[in-house]
N, C-alpha and C positions, 0 to 999 in steps of 0.2 A: 261790418263797419258801422259804428254809432254815428249819430248826427254830429256830435262833437268832433269825431275823427274826420268827418267830411269837411266840416268848417275849418278845422285845423289844417288839413292838407291843402285846401283850396283857397283859404283866405289868410289865416294867421301866419302860415309859413312864408307867404309872400309879403307880409307886412313887417316893418321893422320890429325887431324883438322888443325893444323898450316901449315902443308905441303900443304894441299888443298887450304888454304887461299893464300899462296904465289904463287901457280900455277895460281890461278885466277887473282891475282894481276899482275903477269908477263904477262899474256895474255892480260890484259887491257892495259898495257904499250905498248906492241908490236902492239896492234890493234888500237892505237890512230888515225892514218890517215884514217882508214876505218870508225871508229865510228864517226869521225867528219863530215862525209857525210850522216849519217843517219838522216832523218827528225826527229826533236824533237817533241815528243807528245805534244798536246795542253794542256790547263789548264786555269783556271781563275786566272789572276794576283791578288796578294794580296799586300796591302801596310801595312808595319809594321816596327816600329823602324826607320821611315824615309827612308826606303829602299823599292824598288819594287821587289817582288819575282814573278817569272813568273807562279808559282803555289804554293800550300801549302806544297808539299812533299820535304823533305830533307833527305840526307844521314847522319846518325849519326856518330860521331867520333868513331874511332876504326878500320875502314876499311883502311883509308888512314892516317896513323899516321904521315908520314913524307913528306906530300905534293908532292907526286910523280905521282898520277893519278887523282887528284881532277878534273882537267879540262876535263878528259875523261867521267866523270860520268853524265855530263849534257846530253850526247847523249842517255842515258837510260831514261831520263825524269825528273830527279831530278831538282828542282828549286833552291836548295841551297845545299852546301856540307860543312860539318864541319870537319876540319882536326884535328888531334891530338889523344890523349892528348900529348902536347909537354911540355917538362920540360927545365929549364934553362941549365942544364947539360945533356949531352948525357949519356944514361944508357942502359944496356943490358936487364933489366927486370929480372923477376924471372926465376929460372931454369926450363927447359922443362922436361916433358910435362906440359903445362900451359893453353891449350885451348882444350875444350872437348865439343862434341855435345851430346845432349839428344834428339834423333829423336822422341821418343814417346811423348815428351812434346813440340816439335818444339822450343827447347831452347838450349842455349849455356852457359857453365860455363867457365869463364876465370879468370886466376890470372896472367895476363901478366906482371903487375907491371910497367906500363908506359914505356915499351921499346920504345925508339925513338932516333933519331940522335942528339937531342938537338936543342935549339932555334937558335944557330948561323947557323947551317947547313940548317935548315928549312927556316930561313929568306933568306938565299942566293938563295934557290930555288924559293921562292915567289917573289924575286926581279925581276924575268923575267915574272911575271904574266901579262897577257893581260886582263884587266878588261872588262867584257861584261855583259850579263844579268844573268849569273850564280853567285848567291850571295855566298861569301866565309866567313865562320865563322872559327875562330881559337880558339881552346880549350887549355887552359894552366893549368898545374898542378904543384905540389911541387916536386922538386928533392928529391929522397929517402934519400940522405945523410944529408939533412937539418932536424934537430930535430923539431918536430911539437910544442914543448913547448917553443921554442925560437922565440917569435913573431917578433923580429927585423930581425932575420935570414930568417924567412919565408917571410916576406914582401920584403926583399932584393932579395930573390930568384924569387918571382913572378915579381918583378920590372925588373929584367934582361930579363925575357921572354917578358914582355910587351914592353920594349924599342925596342927589336929586331923585334917583330912580329906585334905589333899594326899598324905600318904604312902600312902593306900589307893586313890587314883584313877589311872586311865590317862590321863585328861585332866580339866582343871578349867575350869569356866565361871563367869564373873562375871555375875550377872543384875542389871541395873540398869533393866529394862524392863517389869516387872510394873506394872499400873495399880492394884494393890490394897494397896500399902504407901504411905501418904501421903508425897509428896515424892521417892519413889524415882526416878521418871523424870527428875527434875532432874539426877541424876548422869550422864545420858547426854551432857550438855554436855561437849565435849571438854576444856575447862579444868578440870573436876572429874574427868572420867573418866580422863584420862591419868595424873595422879599416883596415883589409886586403883589402876589396873591395874599401874603400876610397882611400887607397894608390895606388892601381892599377888604379883607375879612374884618379887620379891626374897625375900619370905617363903617362897614355895614352893621356891625354890632352896636355902634354908637347911635345909629339912626333908626333902627328897627326895634320893635317891642320884644320880639322873640328872635332867636338865632335864625338867620336866613341861609338856606342851602346855597353853597357856592361851588360852582363847577368851572373847569377850564376846558376849552375846545382846542384840539390839536390837529396838526396837518397829517395827511397820509404820507407825506414825503420824508418824515422823520425816519431815521434808521431804527432798527429793532432795539438796539441798545438805548437810544434816546427815548423811545416809547417807554421802555421799562424804567428809565430814570425818572420820567415824569410820573409814572405810576407810584414809584417809591416816594417821590416828593409829595404827591397828593395824600398819601397815607400819613406821612410825617406831619403835614400841615393840618390834617383832619378835615380835608375837603369832603364835600358831599358826593362828588362824582367827577367823571370825565366824559366829554363828548367826542366821539371818534367816528367820522373825521370831517375836516373842512375840505375845501376844493384842492385839487392838485395842479401843479405846474407841468406835470408830465403830459406828453402827447403820444405815448406809446400805444400801439395796437388799435388805432382809430380806423374806422372804415371810410370816413370822410377823406376825400382826396387831399394829399399832402399840400398841394398848391393852395387849396382853399384854407387849410389850417394855418399855413404860413401867412396868407393874406390877412387873416383875422388877427394874428399877432398874440401879444402877451395877454395873460389873464388866468383866472382860476377855472379849471374844468370841473364841472359837476355832472351828475347823472350816471348812466349805466356803466361807463368805463371805470368808475370807482369801486364797483361791487367787490371785486376780489381783494384789493389792498385794504379797503375799509374793514372788510370782514377779518382779514389777517390781523390788523391792528387791534381790533376788538378782542379777538381770541387771545392775543398776547396779553392785553390788559387784564382780562378775566383770570388768566392763569396766574398773574402776578398778585392781584388784589383779592382774589377769592370773593367772598360775599361782603367785604368791608366797604365797598364803594358802589354807588349807582353808576351804571354805564349806559349811555345813550348812543345807539348806533344810527349813523346817518351817512349817506353817500352811496348811491347806486341801488337804492331799494325801490323797485318798480313793480314787483309782482308779489302776490301773497306768499309764493314759495320763497322769494328772497327775504321777505319780512320774517318768515318762520326760521329761515336759516340764520338770520342775524340774532334772533332770540336764542337759537340753539348754540350760537357762538358765544353767548354771554350777555346780550343786551337785555336790560330791564325794560327799556323803552326804545322806540324807533321814531325817526323823523324823516321827512322827505320834503322836497320843494320842486326839483326838476321833474319828477314823475307826475306831479299834479299838473304841470304845464302840458305835458304830453298826454296824460291820461284823462284830463278833463274833470269836471265837477263831481262825477260819480266815482272817480278813482278811489277816494278814501273808503267808500262803502264796500268796494270790491276787496280792498285790503283787509278791512275789519271782518268781512265774511270769511276770508281765508285764514285769519288769525283765530 
């Protein structure tokens, strides 16, 4: 057992999940000058979406919602970092408690509700970004106050975020798959998603000097037919790729006692329980799109073997967040060594 494991088991597990997250976050902000001097672990460079990634491993959105520590994370070994989810309007998110650990399952339940400082504030932080070999993705979502059944309002909301954030991103992700914003997942229906993505793409083209890779992130709870429909739509629209998958609303097969799961309540489940379905979705996508799209595998990647399996299933790149929480700061290096 590593020192981090001992601290996690005896301290962090007993601390509120969101408080522990903020303490870790603050430590990273304070330790920036030291982290910048740590030799970056090696890895095999990957070319995808017209970008060069120094390795396949990325940090999924959720850890750095407001673009405050993304530049520190490269020191741990990540080849890319995806910030967000950012909304056009600043919003506090859902009432606390809203983040819960399930240690028996190496999983996390969150119903954060896209809490973030808003696109204007995040864009101001990114304006000082020094571009290097750490690829930066920006993940954008719908502001909660915007009704999902008003297509024009939804498009206008995403347009605001795109205009502010696209100029600072290496790639842009449209998130329509979080379960924690009411009605958001309804936007995954192709008849709503296609015009939304088309609008975001046109807006990005207006505000960026060169074409910006655009991806969509989908839920593991889609049916196989719907997954394939999104793949066809992505090809038709000329998207750069698809990210598979977001969190799940399923609670099947958990080791955590049912009473505790019920007490926690609603939210998106991330971590180890997603491994099988996320891999299935990725395999479906790759079989449909061939080599025409970049696929990013995320959800339940905790070991080098699982990372290799995701690549074998068709992932060009992989991401994780929950595994970093359970595995500690040396976890990315273990994954990179295994890859």
